[in-house]
C-alpha positions as CSV (number, residue, x, y, z in Angstrom):
1,M,16.4,36.1,-5.8
2,E,15.7,32.4,-4.2
3,K,15.6,29.4,-5.4
4,K,12.8,27.5,-5.5
5,K,13.4,23.8,-4.4
6,K,11.4,21.0,-6.0
7,P,9.6,18.6,-3.5
8,K,11.4,15.2,-3.2
9,K,8.8,13.3,-4.7
10,E,9.6,15.3,-8.2
11,K,12.8,14.0,-8.3
12,E,12.3,10.5,-7.2
13,E,9.6,10.4,-10.1
14,K,12.4,12.0,-12.5
15,R,14.9,9.4,-12.1
16,K,14.8,6.4,-14.2
17,A,15.9,3.2,-13.6
18,K,19.2,2.4,-15.2
19,Y,18.2,-1.4,-15.4
20,G,14.9,-2.9,-16.1
21,T,13.5,-5.6,-13.8
22,L,14.0,-9.0,-16.1
23,T,17.5,-7.5,-16.3
24,C,17.8,-7.3,-12.6
25,V,16.0,-10.5,-11.8
26,R,18.7,-12.1,-14.3
27,W,21.4,-11.4,-12.8
28,L,20.2,-11.6,-8.9
29,M,19.5,-15.7,-10.8
30,R,23.1,-15.8,-12.2
31,R,24.8,-14.5,-9.0
32,M,22.4,-16.8,-6.8
33,W,23.2,-19.9,-9.4
34,Q,26.9,-19.1,-8.9
35,W,26.8,-18.9,-5.0
36,E,24.3,-21.7,-4.0
37,K,22.4,-23.5,-6.8
38,W,19.8,-25.1,-4.6
39,I,18.0,-21.5,-3.6
40,V,17.4,-21.4,-7.7
41,L,16.2,-25.2,-7.9
42,A,14.4,-25.4,-4.5
43,P,11.5,-23.4,-5.3
44,F,10.6,-25.6,-8.6
45,L,11.4,-28.8,-6.6
46,I,8.8,-27.5,-3.9
47,I,6.1,-27.7,-6.3
48,L,5.3,-30.9,-6.8
49,P,5.4,-32.1,-3.5
50,A,2.9,-29.2,-2.2
51,V,0.7,-29.8,-4.9
52,A,0.7,-33.8,-4.1
53,L,-0.1,-32.9,-0.4
54,H,-3.3,-30.4,-1.4
55,A,-4.5,-33.4,-3.3
56,C,-3.9,-36.0,-0.7
57,G,-5.7,-33.7,1.5
58,L,-8.4,-33.2,-0.9
59,Y,-8.8,-36.8,-1.7
60,L,-8.0,-38.7,1.5
61,P,-11.6,-38.3,3.2
62,S,-13.5,-39.2,-0.3
63,I,-11.3,-42.5,-1.0
64,I,-11.7,-43.6,3.0
65,L,-15.3,-43.0,2.8
66,N,-15.6,-44.9,-0.4
67,S,-13.3,-47.6,1.0
68,L,-15.6,-48.2,4.0
69,E,-18.8,-48.2,1.8
70,T,-17.6,-50.9,-1.0
71,S,-15.0,-53.0,1.1
72,E,-16.4,-56.0,4.1
73,H,-13.0,-56.6,5.2
74,F,-11.4,-54.1,7.8
75,N,-7.9,-54.7,6.8
76,Q,-8.4,-53.9,3.3
77,V,-10.0,-50.1,5.0
78,A,-7.4,-49.9,7.8
79,L,-4.4,-50.6,4.9
80,T,-6.0,-47.9,2.5
81,V,-6.2,-45.5,5.7
82,V,-2.6,-46.0,6.8
83,A,-1.3,-46.0,3.1
84,L,-3.3,-42.6,2.3
85,I,-2.2,-41.4,5.6
86,A,1.5,-42.4,5.2
87,A,1.6,-40.2,1.5
88,H,0.5,-37.1,3.1
89,L,3.2,-37.6,6.2
90,F,5.9,-38.3,3.4
91,F,4.6,-35.4,0.8
92,T,4.5,-32.8,4.0
93,L,7.9,-33.9,5.2
94,L,9.6,-33.5,2.1
95,R,7.9,-30.3,1.4
96,R,9.6,-29.2,5.3
97,L,12.8,-30.0,4.1
98,M,12.9,-28.7,1.1
99,E,12.0,-25.2,2.9
100,I,14.7,-25.8,5.4
101,Y,17.1,-26.1,2.7
102,R,15.8,-23.3,0.6
103,R,15.8,-21.0,3.8
104,T,19.5,-22.2,4.4
105,A,20.8,-21.4,1.1
106,G,18.5,-18.0,1.4
107,R,20.6,-16.8,4.2
108,K,23.8,-17.9,2.8
109,C,23.1,-15.9,-0.7
110,S,21.5,-12.9,0.9
111,T,24.6,-12.9,3.8
112,R,27.2,-12.8,0.8
113,F,25.3,-10.3,-1.4
114,Y,25.3,-8.1,2.1
115,Y,28.9,-9.1,2.1
116,E,29.6,-8.0,-1.3
117,L,27.7,-4.7,-0.5
118,M,29.9,-3.7,2.2
119,K,32.6,-4.7,0.4
120,K,32.3,-2.2,-2.2
121,T,31.0,0.1,0.3
122,A,34.4,-0.1,1.7
123,D,36.6,0.5,-1.4
124,L,34.3,3.9,-2.0
125,D,36.7,7.1,-2.2
126,Y,35.8,9.1,1.3
127,Y,33.6,11.7,0.0
128,H,30.8,9.3,-1.0
129,W,30.3,9.1,2.6
130,Y,28.7,12.6,2.5
131,D,27.1,11.9,-0.5
132,V,23.4,12.1,0.8
133,E,21.9,10.5,-2.5
134,Y,24.6,7.5,-2.6
135,M,24.0,6.8,1.3
136,T,20.4,6.5,0.4
137,L,21.0,4.1,-2.7
138,K,23.5,1.7,-0.1
139,D,20.7,1.8,2.7
140,R,18.4,0.8,0.3
141,A,20.1,-2.1,-0.9
142,G,20.9,-2.9,2.2
143,D,17.2,-3.1,3.4
144,V,16.6,-5.3,0.5
145,L,18.8,-7.6,1.4
146,G,18.1,-7.9,4.9
147,R,21.1,-6.5,6.1
148,G,23.0,-10.0,5.8
149,G,20.5,-11.5,7.9
150,D,17.3,-13.3,6.7
151,G,16.7,-11.1,3.8
152,S,15.0,-12.0,0.3
153,P,16.8,-12.2,-2.6
154,G,15.1,-15.7,-2.9
155,D,12.1,-15.0,-2.4
156,I,11.3,-13.9,-6.1
157,L,11.4,-17.6,-6.7
158,I,9.2,-18.6,-3.5
159,D,6.7,-16.1,-4.7
160,L,6.7,-17.5,-8.3
161,S,6.5,-21.0,-7.4
162,K,3.7,-20.2,-4.6
163,V,1.5,-18.6,-7.7
164,I,2.2,-21.5,-9.8
165,I,1.1,-24.2,-7.0
166,N,-1.9,-21.9,-6.7
167,A,-2.7,-22.3,-9.9
168,A,-2.2,-25.8,-10.5
169,C,-4.0,-26.2,-7.2
170,F,-6.9,-24.1,-8.8
171,L,-6.8,-26.2,-11.7
172,I,-7.3,-29.4,-9.8
173,F,-9.9,-28.3,-7.3
174,G,-11.7,-26.6,-10.6
175,S,-11.6,-29.8,-12.7
176,I,-13.1,-31.8,-9.7
177,I,-15.7,-29.6,-8.8
178,S,-17.1,-29.3,-12.9
179,M,-16.9,-33.1,-12.9
180,L,-19.0,-33.7,-10.1
181,S,-21.5,-31.0,-11.0
182,P,-20.8,-28.6,-13.6
């Protein structure tokens, strides 16, 4: 009698994750904190300048128009415009610098994770090199790490900070709209 082979899809469905998502994220955070603290801190430090930048962009036209309507002196209007544009440039520069440092720290961590993966692979017994399941797992891990280049271990935090930034901007814009015309 010939054995029926199960489709690959069924085999993958039966495989259960050994660790939960939160456990994996905690482990990832601890490792990144050991190697490069900036990658853990930067996404949360970017939140304030990003929200301030959006708020400046929102209030800039209304403040300029208001100062043009109420002020009789051109110097006062020009000073207001220059101060607002300087604040906008400052927050843009601050956000860009933090993103550059975060990307650099992310590359360092990604390279370190990939190094650890390759080190572990080099220490394997020879028969694992012919184990299809193990090599599939190793390749998946390499794909997640971006092959030691511009990988994404810290992107979880970046995505979280983007959600917080968008929620804060939504609250700011929503409160302004509700005050103007409910």
